[in-house]
N, C-alpha and C positions, 0 to 999 in steps of 0.2 A: 273492829273489823279491819281487814285486810282492804287498800287500795290500789287503784290501777294508776301506773305512772302517767305523767301529763300528756307524754308522747305518745302513749296508745292511741292506735287509729280506730278500732272497734269503739261503738259507743251505742245507747238509743236514742231513738227519735219519738217524744211526744207527740201525736197531732190526731188525723182524722182522717177517714177515707170516705167519698161523696161518690155517690152513682145518681146519675142522671139521665132516666130514659125521655127520649123523644118522641118516640113514633113506637108502635102505631097508639100508643096511649102516653101520657106524662105519668112519670113515676120517679120518686126521687127518694132517696134514702141516705143516712149518715152516721156514723160511728165511731167512737173515739178510741185510739187503738195507741198501741206503745211498738214500734219495729227496731228489730235488732239490726246493727252493721258488724260483721265480724270478718275481721283480717283474718285471713284461711291459716299465715304465719303465725299469729297470736294467738288462736284458740286453746291449744293447751297450755299455754302459759296463763291465759284467764282461767282456766281450770285449776290452776296452782293456786292463783292469788285469790281469787274469789270465792266466800263462804256458799252464796247462794246461785252460783252457776256453775255447772258441770259441762264436759265434753264427751260426750258417747257414755255417758251414766248418769244417774237418777240424781235427780235435784229439784229445789223449788221449779227453777230457770235452765234450760239446757240447750245444748246443739248438739245433734247428732248427724254423722257422713250419711246414712242411711234414708235421713229427710229429703234429700236432694241429687242430683244429679243421676247418676244409675240407679239409685236408692237400693244398694246390695251391701251397704257399708264400707264398701274402698275409698281408699283414698282421691277426694272431690278436688284438690289439687292433681294430681295425675291425670283425673278425668277432664279437666279443663284445659290444661296442658297439651293434652293430646287432640284436642279438639281445635285448640287456638294454632297448632303446629301444623293441621291439616288446610288451614286456609292461608298459609304461610304468615303467620306472626310467631314470632320467637319468644316463648314466656320465659326464657332464663333470665334470672335476677329481676323480674317483677313482680309486683304485689296482686293479689286477688281478692277481693272483697263481696261480700252477698249481705246485700238487704233481704230482710224476711222477717216472719215473726220467730220468736223464741219459742220452744217447749216451753209450757208451764202445767205442772204436776204429770210431765210424760207424755203430754198432747200437743201436736200442733197441725194446723193444715195451712198449708201456704196455698191460694189462689194464683199469688205472682210471687215470684223471688227475682230479684236482679241481682245480677254479677256484673261486676265492673273489675275490667282487667288491664292491668297497666305495664307498660315496659320496663326496662331497666333505669330510664332515664326519669320515671314517674310522670310519664305520660298515658293518657287514656287511649288504649288502642283496642279496645270491643266491650260491648255489653251483649251479655248474654240473659235474654228474658225468659225464664222458665216458668211456664204456665200448667196449673192441676186442676182436675174437677173432680166432683164427688164422687167418681168411681173409682177414684185413686189411679187415674191414668194421668201420665204429665208428657210434655213436649216442651220443647226450648227453641227459640228462635235466636239465632248467633248474627250478630251486625258487626261488622268491623267498623270502627270509627275512622273516617277521613284524617288526615294530618294537620289541615288547616287551621291557621286559628280563628276565632271567631267568639260567638257569645258562650255564656256558660251553658246553656241548655242544649243537649242531645238530641236532634230529630232525626224520626225515622219514618220510613210508610213503607210496610209490606202487606200481602196478602193473607188470609186467615188458612191453616191448614191442618188445625185441630178443635174438636169440640169441644166446646167449653160449657156451653149452658144451652137448654133446650128452647129457649124464648130468643135465639139470633141464629139467622141462617147462618150455613157455612160458606155461601157465595158471600164472603165479606173482606173488608181489608181494615186494617188498623194504621192508625196514624198517632204515634208515640212522640211523646218530649218529656226528657228525664233533664234534672238539675243534679250535677254530681253532689254526693253527699258531703256537707261541709257542715256550717253553722246549721244550715237547715237542708231538707231535702224534699224532691217535692217531683211527684209523677202522673201525668195527663195521658190519659190513653182513649181516643177517639174512634169508636167503631162503627164503619159504614156499612151497610146492606147496598146494593146494587147502586152505588154512589151517591145514597142519602144517609145522613148520618143519624144513627139511632141510638148512640149510648156514647156519654161521658163520664170515665169513671178516674177520680183523682186522689192520690195519696198523698201528703204534705204534712212533714213534722220538724221539731227544732230539736237540737240536739240536746242531749244529758250524759256526762261521763258516765262510762261503765264502771260502778263502783257497786258493793254492797248496801249502800243508802239508797242508790238510785234504782236497785232493782227491787230493793223492799217497797221504795217508793212507786213503783211501778205496779207492783202488785196489789197494794191497797188503793192505786189510782185506778185499775185495769182488773178489776176480779175476774178469774175465768174466761180471761180475754179469747184464747185460742179455742176454747169449747163454744164462745158464743160467735166466733166469726162463723163456724158451719152451721149453727143452729140458725144464724140470719139468713145465710143462702137459701135453707128450705123456708123461711118464714116469707123472704121475700118471694119465694117461688109460687108462693100460696096467694099473696097479694096480687102478682101478674096474671095468674090464673085466673083471680074472680074479678080481674079486669078484661077479661077476655084474650089477651095476648096470644096468638097461635105459638104450638109447641112443636117444635121437629124432632124428629127422630134421631137417637145418638147414632153417631157415625165413629166407626173404629178410629183408634190412635194409627199415625200414620207408622208405616215398618220403621222409620230411623228415628234415632232418639232425637235427632235436631235437624233444624232447618236451616240451611244456610241464607238468612235474607238481606244480603246485600252490603251494603254503606249505610252508616249514620253520619249526620253531619252537625257543626255546632252551629247553632241558630240563633238570634237574638228575638225575644217577645216584648211586649210593651213593658211588662214589669220583671222582665227575667223569669217567669213565671210559667212553668208547662202548661197549667191549666187557663192560660190567658187567650182568646180567641185567637 
């Protein structure tokens, strides 16, 4: 099997997702998952080198331009560069990496995809959090990363503008903490309704080199994972309804595809873990 050079930035992250609802009832679930980190400048080369992974064409695992961003199959790099330029960030010479779920047997649903945008010196200058719901709507929150040095966790807080779940009010606010992908990755999102913490969602994983062998291992370890992600959302919705959690009507997505959500800053947490209190 063909392997990927050790200098490859793209990789797999084996780990788990945990959701913990605090109010109006207690409700917790966790699932083992495999995330994919793709450097947009490497994805075409990955397609050539790997037998089990393809770019914009069918395979066991895949990455399609039409699954993210404008969702029309156009260049993701051109799309994100345009939005970075709109907030005064020069995208020339920098890399863009996307943390998401891969397609498996041609299917994927990404409740959350995180874009890491770097300048030509390799400094992280922006995060884009792309959120999707089960009605196939999507919306993104673009955050400029403040230039000061600090901890390894990127922290931000911003208002919710996009309908995700019928079990959380639109009058909510997000507090996010993201550990830049390295040997591990971690994402923690606290959602507050009317200043009261309602939900804590975390995604953490350990890096595995992106090779045909590791893709085969991912397939064996997480069979039908992408289908399970969608099915799990419906199953957990049934469980919440059985517990009497109020349901809110669907609200149409904002007219624009992006919300410019201000600045994110580097922060320290007790264990450099976004899920830490």
